[in-house]
TIMI-2910 file (N, C-alpha, C, CB; in pm, 1 decimal, decimal comma, always signed):
<rs>
+----------+----------+----------+----------+----------+----------+----------+----------+----------+----------+----------+----------+------+
!      n_x !      n_y !      n_z !     ca_x !     ca_y !     ca_z !      c_x !      c_y !      c_z !     cb_x !     cb_y !     cb_z ! resn !
+----------+----------+----------+----------+----------+----------+----------+----------+----------+----------+----------+----------+------+
! +18922,4 !  -4431,4 !  -6907,1 ! +18876,4 !  -4412,8 !  -6771,4 ! +18986,4 !  -4349,6 !  -6685,9 ! +18831,6 !  -4546,3 !  -6711,7 !  Met !
! +19106,6 !  -4411,1 !  -6682,9 ! +19214,6 !  -4358,4 !  -6600,2 ! +19297,7 !  -4254,1 !  -6673,5 ! +19303,9 !  -4471,0 !  -6553,7 !  Phe !
! +19287,3 !  -4244,8 !  -6803,2 ! +19369,6 !  -4155,6 !  -6881,5 ! +19324,5 !  -4010,6 !  -6877,7 ! +19372,8 !  -4202,1 !  -7021,1 !  Gly !
! +19207,9 !  -3985,7 !  -6825,8 ! +19153,9 !  -3850,0 !  -6828,6 ! +19139,4 !  -3795,7 !  -6686,5 ! +19017,8 !  -3847,1 !  -6901,3 !  Arg !
! +19251,6 !  -3751,8 !  -6630,7 ! +19247,1 !  -3688,5 !  -6499,5 ! +19233,5 !  -3538,9 !  -6518,7 ! +19373,3 !  -3722,6 !  -6415,7 !  Leu !
! +19130,7 !  -3484,1 !  -6461,2 ! +19109,2 !  -3340,5 !  -6471,3 ! +19167,3 !  -3269,3 !  -6350,2 ! +18960,0 !  -3309,1 !  -6484,9 !  Gly !
! +19147,8 !  -3139,6 !  -6344,9 ! +19199,6 !  -3058,4 !  -6234,2 ! +19140,7 !  -3100,7 !  -6099,1 ! +19169,5 !  -2910,6 !  -6259,5 !  Ala !
! +19009,6 !  -3127,8 !  -6088,6 ! +18956,0 !  -3167,9 !  -5957,5 ! +19016,7 !  -3298,3 !  -5904,9 ! +18805,4 !  -3183,1 !  -5966,4 !  Pro !
! +19040,0 !  -3393,3 !  -5993,1 ! +19098,5 !  -3520,2 !  -5950,1 ! +19242,2 !  -3502,2 !  -5903,0 ! +19093,4 !  -3621,9 !  -6063,6 !  Glu !
! +19319,2 !  -3421,2 !  -5975,2 ! +19458,6 !  -3397,3 !  -5937,0 ! +19465,2 !  -3324,9 !  -5803,6 ! +19531,8 !  -3316,0 !  -6045,4 !  Ile !
! +19377,8 !  -3226,2 !  -5782,7 ! +19375,5 !  -3154,4 !  -5654,9 ! +19337,7 !  -3248,6 !  -5541,2 ! +19276,8 !  -3036,0 !  -5660,9 !  Ile !
! +19241,9 !  -3335,2 !  -5563,7 ! +19201,9 !  -3432,4 !  -5461,4 ! +19317,6 !  -3525,3 !  -5426,7 ! +19080,8 !  -3514,4 !  -5509,1 !  Leu !
! +19390,5 !  -3572,8 !  -5525,7 ! +19506,0 !  -3660,4 !  -5501,9 ! +19612,1 !  -3586,4 !  -5421,9 ! +19565,4 !  -3711,1 !  -5635,6 !  Ile !
! +19640,9 !  -3461,3 !  -5456,4 ! +19740,4 !  -3382,7 !  -5383,3 ! +19698,9 !  -3359,0 !  -5238,2 ! +19763,0 !  -3249,0 !  -5452,8 !  Leu !
! +19570,6 !  -3333,3 !  -5214,2 ! +19521,5 !  -3313,3 !  -5077,3 ! +19536,2 !  -3442,0 !  -4996,5 ! +19373,5 !  -3267,1 !  -5078,4 !  Val !
! +19503,1 !  -3554,7 !  -5054,8 ! +19515,9 !  -3682,9 !  -4984,6 ! +19662,7 !  -3711,3 !  -4952,2 ! +19456,4 !  -3797,9 !  -5069,8 !  Val !
! +19752,8 !  -3687,0 !  -5046,2 ! +19895,5 !  -3707,8 !  -5023,0 ! +19944,1 !  -3615,7 !  -4911,6 ! +19976,3 !  -3683,2 !  -5152,5 !  Val !
! +19900,0 !  -3491,6 !  -4912,3 ! +19939,5 !  -3396,0 !  -4809,0 ! +19889,4 !  -3440,4 !  -4672,1 ! +19886,0 !  -3256,0 !  -4842,1 !  Leu !
! +19767,6 !  -3490,4 !  -4666,1 ! +19714,0 !  -3537,6 !  -4537,9 ! +19784,8 !  -3663,4 !  -4488,6 ! +19564,9 !  -3564,7 !  -4550,5 !  Leu !
! +19821,5 !  -3751,9 !  -4580,3 ! +19886,8 !  -3876,5 !  -4540,5 ! +20029,2 !  -3854,2 !  -4490,7 ! +19888,2 !  -3973,3 !  -4656,6 !  Leu !
! +20106,1 !  -3773,9 !  -4561,4 ! +20248,2 !  -3761,3 !  -4530,4 ! +20283,3 !  -3634,9 !  -4453,9 ! +20327,2 !  -3765,5 !  -4656,3 !  Phe !
! +20202,4 !  -3534,3 !  -4458,1 ! +20230,0 !  -3410,5 !  -4387,8 ! +20317,8 !  -3317,5 !  -4469,5 ! +20295,2 !  -3439,4 !  -4255,4 !  Gly !
! +20310,7 !  -3189,5 !  -4435,4 ! +20383,0 !  -3088,5 !  -4511,1 ! +20532,7 !  -3093,9 !  -4485,6 ! +20330,4 !  -2951,4 !  -4477,5 !  Ala !
! +20574,4 !  -3144,3 !  -4371,2 ! +20717,3 !  -3147,6 !  -4338,5 ! +20792,4 !  -3256,1 !  -4415,9 ! +20735,7 !  -3169,6 !  -4189,1 !  Lys !
! +20727,5 !  -3366,1 !  -4443,5 ! +20796,0 !  -3477,4 !  -4509,6 ! +20792,8 !  -3469,9 !  -4661,6 ! +20735,1 !  -3606,7 !  -4465,9 !  Arg !
! +20702,8 !  -3391,9 !  -4719,3 ! +20690,7 !  -3386,2 !  -4864,8 ! +20817,2 !  -3336,8 !  -4934,4 ! +20575,7 !  -3297,5 !  -4902,0 !  Leu !
! +20885,6 !  -3230,6 !  -4888,1 ! +21008,5 !  -3189,0 !  -4956,9 ! +21118,4 !  -3295,5 !  -4951,8 ! +21060,3 !  -3060,0 !  -4895,9 !  Pro !
! +21130,8 !  -3364,8 !  -4838,3 ! +21230,8 !  -3471,7 !  -4828,5 ! +21198,1 !  -3586,9 !  -4922,9 ! +21239,8 !  -3523,3 !  -4684,5 !  Asp !
! +21070,4 !  -3619,3 !  -4932,7 ! +21029,9 !  -3726,9 !  -5022,9 ! +21054,1 !  -3687,8 !  -5167,9 ! +20882,3 !  -3762,2 !  -5001,6 !  Met !
! +21025,1 !  -3563,9 !  -5203,1 ! +21047,4 !  -3517,7 !  -5339,9 ! +21196,1 !  -3516,6 !  -5372,2 ! +20987,6 !  -3377,8 !  -5360,4 !  Ala !
! +21279,2 !  -3475,0 !  -5275,2 ! +21424,1 !  -3471,4 !  -5295,9 ! +21478,6 !  -3613,5 !  -5316,4 ! +21494,5 !  -3403,2 !  -5175,5 !  Arg !
! +21437,0 !  -3706,7 !  -5234,8 ! +21486,2 !  -3844,0 !  -5249,6 ! +21435,1 !  -3907,2 !  -5378,8 ! +21443,8 !  -3929,3 !  -5129,2 !  Ser !
! +21314,5 !  -3871,7 !  -5418,6 ! +21262,2 !  -3921,1 !  -5546,3 ! +21343,5 !  -3867,0 !  -5662,5 ! +21114,8 !  -3882,4 !  -5563,0 !  Phe !
! +21379,1 !  -3740,0 !  -5657,0 ! +21462,4 !  -3679,9 !  -5762,1 ! +21599,7 !  -3742,8 !  -5768,8 ! +21476,3 !  -3531,0 !  -5739,4 !  Gly !
! +21659,8 !  -3770,2 !  -5652,9 ! +21790,9 !  -3835,7 !  -5650,6 ! +21781,8 !  -3976,3 !  -5709,5 ! +21846,0 !  -3841,9 !  -5506,6 !  Gln !
! +21675,6 !  -4046,6 !  -5676,7 ! +21657,1 !  -4181,0 !  -5731,7 ! +21643,8 !  -4177,1 !  -5883,6 ! +21533,6 !  -4247,4 !  -5669,9 !  Ser !
! +21570,2 !  -4079,0 !  -5934,3 ! +21555,9 !  -4066,6 !  -6079,4 ! +21689,0 !  -4032,9 !  -6145,1 ! +21452,1 !  -3959,7 !  -6113,8 !  Leu !
! +21770,5 !  -3946,3 !  -6081,7 ! +21901,9 !  -3912,9 !  -6137,7 ! +21991,9 !  -4035,6 !  -6142,2 ! +21968,7 !  -3801,7 !  -6055,5 !  Arg !
! +21990,5 !  -4115,1 !  -6036,7 ! +22071,8 !  -4237,2 !  -6032,3 ! +22025,8 !  -4334,6 !  -6139,5 ! +22064,1 !  -4303,4 !  -5892,9 !  Ile !
! +21895,2 !  -4351,8 !  -6150,7 ! +21841,0 !  -4441,9 !  -6252,1 ! +21880,2 !  -4396,8 !  -6392,5 ! +21688,8 !  -4450,0 !  -6240,2 !  Leu !
! +21873,1 !  -4267,2 !  -6417,4 ! +21908,3 !  -4213,9 !  -6548,6 ! +22055,8 !  -4236,2 !  -6579,6 ! +21875,3 !  -4065,3 !  -6555,9 !  Lys !
! +22143,7 !  -4211,1 !  -6481,6 ! +22286,8 !  -4229,6 !  -6505,9 ! +22321,8 !  -4376,8 !  -6525,6 ! +22367,9 !  -4172,0 !  -6389,9 !  Ser !
! +22258,2 !  -4465,1 !  -6450,6 ! +22282,9 !  -4608,7 !  -6467,5 ! +22232,7 !  -4657,4 !  -6603,3 ! +22215,4 !  -4688,5 !  -6354,7 !  Glu !
! +22119,9 !  -4604,6 !  -6647,8 ! +22067,5 !  -4641,9 !  -6778,8 ! +22162,0 !  -4597,2 !  -6889,3 ! +21928,6 !  -4581,2 !  -6800,4 !  Thr !
! +22216,0 !  -4474,4 !  -6876,1 ! +22312,6 !  -4426,6 !  -6974,5 ! +22437,2 !  -4513,6 !  -6975,4 ! +22350,2 !  -4281,5 !  -6946,2 !  Lys !
! +22484,4 !  -4552,7 !  -6856,6 ! +22603,8 !  -4636,2 !  -6848,1 ! +22579,5 !  -4772,8 !  -6911,5 ! +22647,0 !  -4652,8 !  -6702,3 !  Ala !
! +22461,5 !  -4830,1 !  -6888,9 ! +22430,4 !  -4960,2 !  -6948,7 ! +22424,4 !  -4950,0 !  -7100,6 ! +22297,2 !  -5014,2 !  -6894,1 !  Met !
! +22365,3 !  -4842,7 !  -7151,3 ! +22357,5 !  -4825,6 !  -7296,7 ! +22496,0 !  -4806,3 !  -7355,4 ! +22267,8 !  -4706,4 !  -7332,8 !  Arg !
! +22581,5 !  -4732,7 !  -7284,5 ! +22718,0 !  -4710,5 !  -7331,5 ! +22795,9 !  -4842,1 !  -7332,7 ! +22789,6 !  -4606,2 !  -7242,7 !  Lys !
! +22778,3 !  -4924,5 !  -7227,9 ! +22845,8 !  -5053,6 !  -7222,6 ! +22797,8 !  -5145,8 !  -7334,2 ! +22823,2 !  -5119,5 !  -7086,9 !  Asp !
! +22666,4 !  -5147,0 !  -7357,6 ! +22612,7 !  -5231,9 !  -7464,3 ! +22661,6 !  -5186,8 !  -7600,4 ! +22460,4 !  -5231,4 !  -7461,4 !  Glu !
! +22672,7 !  -5056,5 !  -7620,4 ! +22722,3 !  -5005,4 !  -7747,8 ! +22869,6 !  -5040,4 !  -7765,3 ! +22702,0 !  -4853,0 !  -7756,8 !  Ala !
! +22946,7 !  -5037,5 !  -7657,4 ! +23087,8 !  -5073,8 !  -7663,4 ! +23107,6 !  -5221,6 !  -7691,6 ! +23156,4 !  -5037,0 !  -7534,2 !  Gly !
! +23021,4 !  -5305,8 !  -7634,6 ! +23031,8 !  -5449,5 !  -7657,9 ! +22990,9 !  -5485,3 !  -7800,5 ! +22945,3 !  -5525,9 !  -7557,5 !  Glu !
! +22901,8 !  -5407,9 !  -7859,0 ! +22857,2 !  -5437,6 !  -7995,3 ! +22968,6 !  -5412,1 !  -8096,0 ! +22733,9 !  -5353,6 !  -8030,9 !  Ala !
! +23062,6 !  -5322,9 !  -8063,4 ! +23169,8 !  -5289,6 !  -8155,8 ! +23289,6 !  -5384,9 !  -8142,9 ! +23214,8 !  -5146,6 !  -8132,4 !  His !
! +23299,0 !  -5460,5 !  -8034,3 ! +23410,0 !  -5554,0 !  -8020,2 ! +23373,5 !  -5684,9 !  -8088,9 ! +23444,6 !  -5577,7 !  -7870,6 !  Thr !
! +23475,4 !  -5751,1 !  -8145,5 ! +23448,0 !  -5875,3 !  -8217,2 ! +23477,1 !  -5998,7 !  -8132,7 ! +23529,6 !  -5880,5 !  -8344,4 !  Asp !
! +23527,2 !  -5981,0 !  -8011,0 ! +23550,3 !  -6093,6 !  -7922,3 ! +23684,7 !  -6159,5 !  -7941,6 ! +23444,0 !  -6193,9 !  -7940,8 !  Gly !
! +23767,1 !  -6113,7 !  -8032,5 ! +23896,2 !  -6176,3 !  -8055,8 ! +24000,6 !  -6132,1 !  -7955,5 ! +23943,6 !  -6146,0 !  -8194,6 !  Ser !
! +23972,7 !  -6029,8 !  -7879,2 ! +24068,6 !  -5978,1 !  -7781,9 ! +24042,3 !  -6037,9 !  -7644,5 ! +24062,1 !  -5824,6 !  -7775,4 !  Ala !
! +24036,5 !  -6169,0 !  -7634,3 ! +24014,1 !  -6236,8 !  -7507,0 ! +24141,3 !  -6233,7 !  -7423,5 ! +23967,8 !  -6382,2 !  -7529,6 !  Ala !
! +24124,6 !  -6249,8 !  -7293,6 ! +24240,5 !  -6248,6 !  -7205,2 ! +24324,3 !  -6373,3 !  -7228,7 ! +24197,0 !  -6239,7 !  -7057,5 !  Thr !
! +24455,0 !  -6369,1 !  -7196,4 ! +24539,6 !  -6486,6 !  -7218,5 ! +24490,8 !  -6610,2 !  -7144,7 ! +24680,6 !  -6456,5 !  -7176,7 !  Pro !
! +24436,7 !  -6593,2 !  -7024,3 ! +24387,6 !  -6709,2 !  -6949,4 ! +24271,0 !  -6774,6 !  -7022,8 ! +24344,6 !  -6668,0 !  -6807,2 !  Ala !
! +24181,2 !  -6694,3 !  -7077,7 ! +24069,3 !  -6749,9 !  -7152,1 ! +24115,0 !  -6812,9 !  -7282,4 ! +23966,2 !  -6642,6 !  -7179,8 !  Leu !
! +24215,6 !  -6754,6 !  -7348,9 ! +24266,9 !  -6812,8 !  -7471,8 ! +24332,5 !  -6946,9 !  -7444,6 ! +24365,8 !  -6718,3 !  -7538,6 !  Gln !
! +24404,5 !  -6959,9 !  -7332,4 ! +24470,3 !  -7087,4 !  -7303,1 ! +24368,1 !  -7195,8 !  -7272,0 ! +24567,5 !  -7071,8 !  -7186,0 !  Ser !
! +24259,3 !  -7159,3 !  -7205,9 ! +24154,4 !  -7256,7 !  -7178,4 ! +24086,6 !  -7296,7 !  -7309,2 ! +24050,8 !  -7199,6 !  -7078,1 !  Val !
! +24065,4 !  -7199,9 !  -7396,6 ! +24002,9 !  -7230,7 !  -7524,7 ! +24093,1 !  -7318,5 !  -7610,9 ! +23968,6 !  -7102,0 !  -7599,0 !  Ala !
! +24225,8 !  -7302,5 !  -7597,0 ! +24320,0 !  -7383,1 !  -7672,9 ! +24340,4 !  -7521,6 !  -7612,9 ! +24452,0 !  -7312,0 !  -7682,0 !  Asp !
! +24285,8 !  -7547,3 !  -7495,3 ! +24301,0 !  -7676,9 !  -7431,6 ! +24412,6 !  -7679,1 !  -7328,2 ! +24326,6 !  -7781,6 !  -7535,4 !  Gly !
! +24484,6 !  -7570,7 !  -7310,8 ! +24588,9 !  -7564,8 !  -7210,0 ! +24528,7 !  -7517,1 !  -7078,9 ! +24704,3 !  -7472,1 !  -7254,8 !  Arg !
! +24599,7 !  -7540,5 !  -6969,6 ! +24552,4 !  -7496,5 !  -6839,1 ! +24588,1 !  -7350,8 !  -6818,0 ! +24611,6 !  -7583,3 !  -6727,1 !  His !
! +24500,6 !  -7280,0 !  -6748,5 ! +24525,0 !  -7139,3 !  -6719,1 ! +24629,2 !  -7127,9 !  -6608,9 ! +24394,1 !  -7067,7 !  -6678,1 !  Ala !
! +24690,9 !  -7014,1 !  -6602,3 ! +24790,7 !  -6988,2 !  -6499,4 ! +24723,9 !  -6987,3 !  -6362,7 ! +24863,5 !  -6854,4 !  -6525,4 !  Ala !
! +24797,5 !  -7029,3 !  -6257,8 ! +24737,5 !  -7031,9 !  -6123,5 ! +24692,0 !  -6893,5 !  -6078,0 ! +24837,0 !  -7088,7 !  -6022,7 !  Pro !
! +24762,5 !  -6787,7 !  -6120,1 ! +24721,5 !  -6654,2 !  -6079,0 ! +24582,9 !  -6622,4 !  -6133,9 ! +24823,4 !  -6549,2 !  -6126,3 !  Glu !
! +24556,5 !  -6663,5 !  -6256,2 ! +24426,4 !  -6635,8 !  -6316,8 ! +24317,4 !  -6715,5 !  -6247,2 ! +24428,3 !  -6668,1 !  -6466,9 !  Ala !
! +24348,3 !  -6837,5 !  -6204,8 ! +24250,1 !  -6919,4 !  -6136,2 ! +24217,5 !  -6861,3 !  -5999,2 ! +24300,5 !  -7062,7 !  -6122,4 !  Ala !
! +24319,9 !  -6809,0 !  -5929,6 ! +24296,4 !  -6750,3 !  -5798,5 ! +24218,7 !  -6619,7 !  -5808,9 ! +24428,4 !  -6726,9 !  -5727,0 !  Glu !
! +24230,9 !  -6550,1 !  -5918,6 ! +24160,4 !  -6423,1 !  -5935,2 ! +24010,5 !  -6444,7 !  -5946,6 ! +24211,9 !  -6349,1 !  -6058,2 !  Ala !
! +23968,6 !  -6562,9 !  -5993,5 ! +23827,3 !  -6590,8 !  -6008,9 ! +23760,3 !  -6632,3 !  -5878,3 ! +23808,2 !  -6697,7 !  -6111,5 !  Asp !
! +23836,5 !  -6676,4 !  -5779,6 ! +23782,7 !  -6723,7 !  -5652,8 ! +23754,4 !  -6602,4 !  -5564,1 ! +23881,5 !  -6823,0 !  -5582,8 !  Val !
! +23632,8 !  -6592,4 !  -5510,1 ! +23604,1 !  -6479,8 !  -5421,3 ! +23684,6 !  -6491,8 !  -5292,4 ! +23453,3 !  -6472,5 !  -5389,6 !  Pro !
! +23722,1 !  -6378,3 !  -5239,2 ! +23801,5 !  -6376,4 !  -5116,9 ! +23714,6 !  -6409,9 !  -4998,0 ! +23868,5 !  -6240,4 !  -5097,3 !  His !
! +23768,5 !  -6491,9 !  -4910,6 ! +23693,6 !  -6530,9 !  -4789,6 ! +23761,2 !  -6469,5 !  -4668,8 ! +23685,2 !  -6686,7 !  -4774,7 !  Arg !
! +23681,2 !  -6441,6 !  -4569,0 ! +23733,4 !  -6385,6 !  -4444,3 ! +23740,0 !  -6489,4 !  -4337,5 ! +23649,2 !  -6270,2 !  -4397,5 !  Arg !
+----------+----------+----------+----------+----------+----------+----------+----------+----------+----------+----------+----------+------+
</rs>
């Protein structure tokens, strides 16, 4: 039912969009839509790259603060302060 849009239906949709938004706003809307798609694409690539990088690490290269906590020792105060968000 919805998968078969013919030329008359597409033209009708375009006319309705043109009437709703006007000819002046359509180029700006298309430009912002294109920018949003570019951002989404770059973020998706970055996430895939990060996931691929994490899959190759074995987890043995933990930071010294995390290793000391795992060993039962206390972490250095500098490491503890780094985890606390800064307040104004």
